C-alpha positions as YAML, in Angstrom:
chain: A
units: angstrom
residues:
- id: 1
  name: MET
  ca: [-67.29, -16.67, -4.25]
- id: 2
  name: LYS
  ca: [-70.71, -17.16, -5.14]
- id: 3
  name: GLU
  ca: [-72.12, -20.37, -6.84]
- id: 4
  name: ALA
  ca: [-70.74, -20.68, -9.84]
- id: 5
  name: THR
  ca: [-73.83, -22.86, -11.06]
- id: 6
  name: MET
  ca: [-76.31, -19.79, -10.12]
- id: 7
  name: GLU
  ca: [-73.42, -17.50, -12.08]
- id: 8
  name: LEU
  ca: [-73.18, -19.43, -15.52]
- id: 9
  name: SER
  ca: [-75.56, -18.38, -17.87]
- id: 10
  name: THR
  ca: [-77.39, -20.97, -20.06]
- id: 11
  name: SER
  ca: [-74.95, -19.88, -23.49]
- id: 12
  name: PHE
  ca: [-71.76, -21.56, -21.13]
- id: 13
  name: TYR
  ca: [-73.99, -24.73, -20.49]
- id: 14
  name: LEU
  ca: [-74.84, -25.13, -24.42]
- id: 15
  name: VAL
  ca: [-71.88, -24.70, -25.92]
- id: 16
  name: THR
  ca: [-70.52, -27.04, -23.00]
- id: 17
  name: ALA
  ca: [-72.58, -29.81, -22.87]
- id: 18
  name: CYS
  ca: [-71.70, -29.49, -27.24]
- id: 19
  name: ALA
  ca: [-67.24, -29.51, -25.56]
- id: 20
  name: VAL
  ca: [-68.78, -32.74, -24.13]
- id: 21
  name: VAL
  ca: [-70.54, -34.72, -26.35]
- id: 22
  name: ILE
  ca: [-67.69, -33.78, -29.17]
- id: 23
  name: THR
  ca: [-65.11, -34.37, -27.01]
- id: 24
  name: GLY
  ca: [-66.79, -38.11, -26.04]
- id: 25
  name: ILE
  ca: [-67.01, -38.26, -29.24]
- id: 26
  name: SER
  ca: [-64.02, -37.91, -30.59]
- id: 27
  name: LYS
  ca: [-62.22, -40.08, -27.38]
- id: 28
  name: SER
  ca: [-64.29, -43.25, -28.23]
- id: 29
  name: GLY
  ca: [-65.06, -43.86, -31.01]
- id: 30
  name: PHE
  ca: [-61.52, -41.78, -33.25]
- id: 31
  name: GLY
  ca: [-58.73, -41.47, -30.38]
- id: 32
  name: GLY
  ca: [-59.33, -38.01, -29.33]
- id: 33
  name: GLY
  ca: [-58.74, -34.68, -31.05]
- id: 34
  name: LEU
  ca: [-61.94, -32.48, -30.72]
- id: 35
  name: GLY
  ca: [-60.93, -32.48, -27.04]
- id: 36
  name: VAL
  ca: [-59.00, -29.32, -27.10]
- id: 37
  name: MET
  ca: [-61.64, -27.43, -28.39]
- id: 38
  name: SER
  ca: [-62.99, -28.01, -24.87]
- id: 39
  name: VAL
  ca: [-61.71, -25.56, -23.03]
- id: 40
  name: PRO
  ca: [-60.83, -22.75, -24.91]
- id: 41
  name: LEU
  ca: [-64.73, -22.63, -25.58]
- id: 42
  name: MET
  ca: [-65.57, -23.23, -22.05]
- id: 43
  name: SER
  ca: [-63.33, -19.67, -22.08]
- id: 44
  name: LEU
  ca: [-65.17, -17.29, -24.27]
- id: 45
  name: TYR
  ca: [-67.54, -17.98, -20.36]
- id: 46
  name: ILE
  ca: [-64.55, -18.61, -17.76]
- id: 47
  name: THR
  ca: [-61.87, -17.91, -16.95]
- id: 48
  name: PRO
  ca: [-59.19, -21.20, -18.12]
- id: 49
  name: GLN
  ca: [-58.71, -22.38, -14.63]
- id: 50
  name: LEU
  ca: [-62.23, -22.72, -13.72]
- id: 51
  name: ALA
  ca: [-62.94, -24.73, -17.34]
- id: 52
  name: VAL
  ca: [-60.16, -27.47, -16.80]
- id: 53
  name: ALA
  ca: [-60.79, -28.03, -13.14]
- id: 54
  name: ILE
  ca: [-65.13, -28.83, -14.62]
- id: 55
  name: LEU
  ca: [-63.39, -30.88, -16.70]
- id: 56
  name: MET
  ca: [-61.23, -32.73, -15.34]
- id: 57
  name: PRO
  ca: [-64.13, -35.20, -13.68]
- id: 58
  name: VAL
  ca: [-65.64, -34.96, -17.17]
- id: 59
  name: LEU
  ca: [-62.73, -36.73, -18.79]
- id: 60
  name: LEU
  ca: [-61.44, -39.15, -15.90]
- id: 61
  name: ALA
  ca: [-64.92, -40.52, -15.59]
- id: 62
  name: MET
  ca: [-64.89, -40.86, -19.90]
- id: 63
  name: ASP
  ca: [-61.91, -42.40, -19.26]
- id: 64
  name: LEU
  ca: [-62.82, -45.42, -16.98]
- id: 65
  name: ILE
  ca: [-65.78, -46.11, -19.12]
- id: 66
  name: ILE
  ca: [-63.74, -45.89, -21.88]
- id: 67
  name: VAL
  ca: [-60.60, -47.97, -20.59]
- id: 68
  name: TRP
  ca: [-62.94, -50.38, -19.47]
- id: 69
  name: SER
  ca: [-64.21, -51.11, -23.71]
- id: 70
  name: TYR
  ca: [-60.69, -51.64, -24.72]
- id: 71
  name: ARG
  ca: [-58.68, -52.87, -22.09]
- id: 72
  name: HIS
  ca: [-57.62, -55.73, -24.38]
- id: 73
  name: HIS
  ca: [-56.34, -53.94, -27.20]
- id: 74
  name: TRP
  ca: [-53.67, -51.08, -26.73]
- id: 75
  name: ASN
  ca: [-50.40, -51.21, -26.78]
- id: 76
  name: ARG
  ca: [-48.44, -51.51, -23.54]
- id: 77
  name: ALA
  ca: [-44.88, -50.86, -24.92]
- id: 78
  name: ILE
  ca: [-45.83, -47.80, -26.32]
- id: 79
  name: VAL
  ca: [-47.92, -46.50, -23.19]
- id: 80
  name: ALA
  ca: [-44.63, -47.04, -21.18]
- id: 81
  name: MET
  ca: [-42.69, -45.23, -24.05]
- id: 82
  name: LEU
  ca: [-44.16, -42.01, -23.45]
- id: 83
  name: LEU
  ca: [-44.91, -41.86, -19.84]
- id: 84
  name: PRO
  ca: [-41.98, -40.74, -19.00]
- id: 85
  name: GLY
  ca: [-41.59, -37.51, -21.21]
- id: 86
  name: ALA
  ca: [-45.35, -36.52, -20.01]
- id: 87
  name: ALA
  ca: [-44.32, -37.67, -16.40]
- id: 88
  name: VAL
  ca: [-41.87, -34.59, -17.06]
- id: 89
  name: GLY
  ca: [-44.72, -32.39, -19.08]
- id: 90
  name: LEU
  ca: [-47.20, -33.33, -16.25]
- id: 91
  name: ALA
  ca: [-44.46, -31.76, -13.67]
- id: 92
  name: LEU
  ca: [-43.61, -28.64, -15.52]
- id: 93
  name: GLY
  ca: [-47.06, -27.76, -16.27]
- id: 94
  name: ALA
  ca: [-47.66, -28.16, -12.49]
- id: 95
  name: MET
  ca: [-45.31, -25.12, -11.63]
- id: 96
  name: SER
  ca: [-46.17, -22.46, -13.88]
- id: 97
  name: PHE
  ca: [-50.02, -23.29, -13.90]
- id: 98
  name: GLN
  ca: [-51.12, -20.66, -11.50]
- id: 99
  name: TRP
  ca: [-49.08, -17.98, -13.12]
- id: 100
  name: MET
  ca: [-48.39, -18.88, -17.20]
- id: 101
  name: SER
  ca: [-50.89, -17.95, -20.12]
- id: 102
  name: ALA
  ca: [-51.04, -20.96, -22.33]
- id: 103
  name: ASP
  ca: [-51.03, -19.10, -25.25]
- id: 104
  name: VAL
  ca: [-47.87, -19.48, -26.09]
- id: 105
  name: ILE
  ca: [-48.32, -23.07, -25.42]
- id: 106
  name: ARG
  ca: [-51.45, -23.66, -27.72]
- id: 107
  name: CYS
  ca: [-49.94, -22.50, -30.20]
- id: 108
  name: ALA
  ca: [-47.03, -24.89, -30.63]
- id: 109
  name: VAL
  ca: [-49.34, -27.62, -30.18]
- id: 110
  name: GLY
  ca: [-51.43, -26.71, -32.62]
- id: 111
  name: MET
  ca: [-48.09, -25.46, -35.33]
- id: 112
  name: LEU
  ca: [-47.66, -29.70, -34.07]
- id: 113
  name: ALA
  ca: [-51.04, -30.89, -35.20]
- id: 114
  name: LEU
  ca: [-51.39, -29.24, -38.22]
- id: 115
  name: PHE
  ca: [-47.15, -29.91, -40.00]
- id: 116
  name: PHE
  ca: [-48.77, -34.12, -38.64]
- id: 117
  name: VAL
  ca: [-51.70, -33.06, -40.69]
- id: 118
  name: ALA
  ca: [-49.41, -31.94, -43.87]
- id: 119
  name: GLN
  ca: [-46.72, -34.17, -43.71]
- id: 120
  name: PHE
  ca: [-50.12, -37.33, -44.01]
- id: 121
  name: ILE
  ca: [-51.00, -35.32, -47.31]
- id: 122
  name: TRP
  ca: [-47.54, -35.15, -48.93]
- id: 123
  name: GLY
  ca: [-47.56, -38.71, -47.92]
- id: 124
  name: GLU
  ca: [-44.64, -38.64, -45.15]
- id: 125
  name: ARG
  ca: [-47.26, -41.04, -42.84]
- id: 126
  name: SER
  ca: [-47.53, -43.76, -45.52]
- id: 127
  name: LYS
  ca: [-43.17, -43.43, -46.13]
- id: 128
  name: HIS
  ca: [-42.17, -43.70, -41.41]
- id: 129
  name: SER
  ca: [-46.06, -45.52, -40.64]
- id: 130
  name: LYS
  ca: [-44.36, -48.39, -39.27]
- id: 131
  name: ARG
  ca: [-40.85, -46.59, -38.30]
- id: 132
  name: PRO
  ca: [-40.80, -45.87, -34.57]
- id: 133
  name: SER
  ca: [-39.74, -42.40, -33.78]
- id: 134
  name: GLY
  ca: [-36.45, -41.33, -31.58]
- id: 135
  name: LYS
  ca: [-36.26, -41.85, -28.30]
- id: 136
  name: ALA
  ca: [-35.43, -37.79, -28.34]
- id: 137
  name: THR
  ca: [-38.58, -37.18, -30.49]
- id: 138
  name: VAL
  ca: [-40.53, -39.58, -27.77]
- id: 139
  name: LEU
  ca: [-39.46, -37.51, -24.74]
- id: 140
  name: THR
  ca: [-39.86, -33.56, -26.53]
- id: 141
  name: LEU
  ca: [-43.27, -34.82, -27.63]
- id: 142
  name: GLY
  ca: [-44.25, -36.99, -24.04]
- id: 143
  name: ALA
  ca: [-43.27, -33.45, -22.43]
- id: 144
  name: LEU
  ca: [-45.31, -30.99, -24.55]
- id: 145
  name: SER
  ca: [-47.83, -33.40, -24.53]
- id: 146
  name: GLY
  ca: [-47.91, -33.28, -20.38]
- id: 147
  name: PHE
  ca: [-47.79, -29.68, -20.19]
- id: 148
  name: ALA
  ca: [-50.02, -28.25, -22.36]
- id: 149
  name: SER
  ca: [-52.74, -31.15, -20.98]
- id: 150
  name: PHE
  ca: [-51.76, -29.89, -17.60]
- id: 151
  name: VAL
  ca: [-52.43, -26.09, -18.57]
- id: 152
  name: ALA
  ca: [-54.89, -27.02, -21.00]
- id: 153
  name: HIS
  ca: [-56.64, -30.01, -21.86]
- id: 154
  name: ALA
  ca: [-55.19, -29.62, -24.91]
- id: 155
  name: GLY
  ca: [-52.20, -32.35, -24.95]
- id: 156
  name: GLY
  ca: [-53.53, -34.83, -27.58]
- id: 157
  name: PRO
  ca: [-51.43, -33.90, -30.71]
- id: 158
  name: PRO
  ca: [-48.26, -34.16, -30.17]
- id: 159
  name: VAL
  ca: [-49.20, -37.88, -29.07]
- id: 160
  name: LYS
  ca: [-51.71, -38.21, -32.16]
- id: 161
  name: GLY
  ca: [-48.59, -37.73, -33.69]
- id: 162
  name: ILE
  ca: [-46.01, -40.66, -32.77]
- id: 163
  name: LEU
  ca: [-49.28, -42.97, -32.16]
- id: 164
  name: LEU
  ca: [-50.15, -42.72, -35.73]
- id: 165
  name: ARG
  ca: [-46.49, -43.37, -37.25]
- id: 166
  name: GLN
  ca: [-47.21, -46.49, -35.44]
- id: 167
  name: GLY
  ca: [-49.65, -47.88, -37.91]
- id: 168
  name: MET
  ca: [-51.93, -49.89, -35.16]
- id: 169
  name: GLU
  ca: [-55.82, -50.72, -36.38]
- id: 170
  name: LYS
  ca: [-58.09, -48.24, -35.26]
- id: 171
  name: THR
  ca: [-59.40, -50.42, -32.54]
- id: 172
  name: VAL
  ca: [-55.63, -50.58, -31.18]
- id: 173
  name: PHE
  ca: [-55.33, -46.70, -31.73]
- id: 174
  name: VAL
  ca: [-58.30, -45.77, -29.69]
- id: 175
  name: GLY
  ca: [-57.39, -48.21, -26.52]
- id: 176
  name: THR
  ca: [-53.34, -47.74, -26.48]
- id: 177
  name: ASN
  ca: [-54.03, -43.11, -26.71]
- id: 178
  name: THR
  ca: [-57.03, -43.93, -23.56]
- id: 179
  name: MET
  ca: [-54.75, -45.59, -21.85]
- id: 180
  name: PHE
  ca: [-51.97, -43.33, -21.60]
- id: 181
  name: PHE
  ca: [-54.56, -40.52, -21.44]
- id: 182
  name: PHE
  ca: [-56.11, -42.50, -18.76]
- id: 183
  name: ALA
  ca: [-52.50, -42.16, -16.80]
- id: 184
  name: MET
  ca: [-52.13, -38.57, -17.47]
- id: 185
  name: ASN
  ca: [-56.09, -37.51, -16.23]
- id: 186
  name: ALA
  ca: [-55.67, -39.79, -13.29]
- id: 187
  name: THR
  ca: [-52.09, -37.81, -11.85]
- id: 188
  name: LYS
  ca: [-53.52, -34.71, -13.18]
- id: 189
  name: THR
  ca: [-56.72, -35.43, -10.81]
- id: 190
  name: VAL
  ca: [-54.61, -35.73, -8.23]
- id: 191
  name: ALA
  ca: [-52.39, -32.53, -8.70]
- id: 192
  name: TYR
  ca: [-55.54, -30.49, -9.01]
- id: 193
  name: SER
  ca: [-56.77, -31.56, -6.23]
- id: 194
  name: SER
  ca: [-53.97, -31.22, -3.72]
- id: 195
  name: MET
  ca: [-53.18, -27.60, -5.76]
- id: 196
  name: GLY
  ca: [-57.15, -26.82, -4.58]
- id: 197
  name: HIS
  ca: [-58.82, -26.34, -7.83]
- id: 198
  name: PHE
  ca: [-61.62, -28.42, -7.15]
- id: 199
  name: THR
  ca: [-64.08, -26.61, -4.76]
- id: 200
  name: ARG
  ca: [-67.78, -27.75, -4.46]
- id: 201
  name: ASP
  ca: [-69.31, -25.14, -7.57]
- id: 202
  name: SER
  ca: [-66.85, -26.56, -9.62]
- id: 203
  name: MET
  ca: [-68.03, -29.67, -9.08]
- id: 204
  name: THR
  ca: [-71.34, -29.27, -9.10]
- id: 205
  name: VAL
  ca: [-71.43, -28.10, -12.79]
- id: 206
  name: SER
  ca: [-69.21, -31.77, -13.65]
- id: 207
  name: LEU
  ca: [-72.20, -32.92, -12.00]
- id: 208
  name: LEU
  ca: [-74.85, -31.98, -14.52]
- id: 209
  name: LEU
  ca: [-72.63, -33.14, -17.59]
- id: 210
  name: VAL
  ca: [-72.75, -36.57, -16.83]
- id: 211
  name: PRO
  ca: [-75.64, -36.84, -19.26]
- id: 212
  name: MET
  ca: [-73.92, -35.40, -21.91]
- id: 213
  name: LEU
  ca: [-70.57, -37.78, -21.42]
- id: 214
  name: LEU
  ca: [-72.62, -41.08, -21.84]
- id: 215
  name: ILE
  ca: [-73.99, -39.60, -24.69]
- id: 216
  name: GLY
  ca: [-70.58, -38.39, -26.05]
- id: 217
  name: ILE
  ca: [-69.50, -42.29, -25.38]
- id: 218
  name: THR
  ca: [-71.99, -44.17, -27.08]
- id: 219
  name: LEU
  ca: [-72.28, -42.22, -30.29]
- id: 220
  name: GLY
  ca: [-68.29, -42.18, -30.46]
- id: 221
  name: THR
  ca: [-68.26, -46.43, -29.71]
- id: 222
  name: VAL
  ca: [-71.17, -46.99, -32.48]
- id: 223
  name: LEU
  ca: [-69.57, -44.33, -35.34]
- id: 224
  name: HIS
  ca: [-66.45, -46.50, -34.22]
- id: 225
  name: LYS
  ca: [-67.36, -50.28, -35.25]
- id: 226
  name: PHE
  ca: [-68.90, -48.41, -38.75]
- id: 227
  name: ILE
  ca: [-65.98, -46.35, -39.96]
- id: 228
  name: ALA
  ca: [-63.29, -48.45, -42.13]
- id: 229
  name: GLN
  ca: [-59.51, -47.66, -41.64]
- id: 230
  name: SER
  ca: [-59.02, -45.82, -44.10]
- id: 231
  name: VAL
  ca: [-62.39, -43.19, -43.02]
- id: 232
  name: PHE
  ca: [-60.69, -43.53, -39.40]
- id: 233
  name: THR
  ca: [-57.47, -42.36, -40.01]
- id: 234
  name: ARG
  ca: [-58.91, -39.95, -42.32]
- id: 235
  name: PHE
  ca: [-61.42, -38.41, -39.38]
- id: 236
  name: VAL
  ca: [-58.73, -38.59, -37.21]
- id: 237
  name: TYR
  ca: [-56.06, -36.03, -38.96]
- id: 238
  name: GLY
  ca: [-59.50, -34.09, -40.27]
- id: 239
  name: PHE
  ca: [-59.45, -34.16, -36.39]
- id: 240
  name: LEU
  ca: [-56.18, -32.37, -35.96]
- id: 241
  name: PHE
  ca: [-56.30, -29.86, -38.80]
- id: 242
  name: LEU
  ca: [-59.59, -29.09, -36.62]
- id: 243
  name: ALA
  ca: [-57.76, -28.85, -33.68]
- id: 244
  name: GLY
  ca: [-54.43, -27.22, -35.44]
- id: 245
  name: VAL
  ca: [-56.09, -23.48, -36.48]
- id: 246
  name: LYS
  ca: [-58.70, -23.19, -33.41]
- id: 247
  name: LEU
  ca: [-55.61, -23.15, -31.65]
- id: 248
  name: LEU
  ca: [-53.34, -21.00, -33.89]
- id: 249
  name: TRP
  ca: [-56.33, -18.72, -34.25]
- id: 250
  name: ASP
  ca: [-57.20, -17.81, -30.18]
- id: 251
  name: SER
  ca: [-53.56, -18.19, -29.24]
- id: 252
  name: SER
  ca: [-52.23, -15.44, -31.75]
- id: 253
  name: LEU
  ca: [-55.28, -13.51, -30.44]
- id: 254
  name: ALA
  ca: [-54.67, -13.06, -27.62]
- id: 255
  name: ILE
  ca: [-50.60, -12.65, -27.95]
- id: 256
  name: TRP
  ca: [-51.40, -10.14, -30.29]
- id: 257
  name: ALA
  ca: [-54.00, -8.54, -28.43]
...
């Protein structure tokens, strides 16, 4: 295998750098939502498997920094509630990662994201925001999040739907989301490593993206402090809408091609 850093185009680095900055802003300031765009964008230039491998160290580094910032502001009970389902999804993702196309799961996650946006528009979130989701729902969405996260780093929308229903203050929302995905990403890192997906080439590209990671996290942290709770909620749903449309568009093109 030739050096990835010698083969990749300037366009790839520009698109990937922008994706990392947007992901950093989204994760550190608004509880995620736009990170699902990174793998599809990078996959325009490289294989999805390589895209996932390059992003994994970047996402884990983001989580480590953000976890420290929000270490006192997260809901342990909700994270504990989500982890069993996520573990099931991660296991299924690990078993199918080598051969299963991610397009069908991207389509499902995209539809789910738009469903939650529709709920918000029609006022359903206000009605149910503080009512706990059923155990079966939490297990199912947690598993979908774990599976989509493993195969495409696209596990955000299912979990956002559950978190948004809890009516949490924005700082606790971001902290809870961060802690959950830190646990998932740490597990994925071990799994990817054992499966041989990290190479010298992928790690070199990951290292080159570190400055973009820091820029994104800094911008997200600053924006989080100055945006009101109501505006923040609209931002999160806006991110969900954009992510859902992107996932549906990419998956439908691939499925019907």
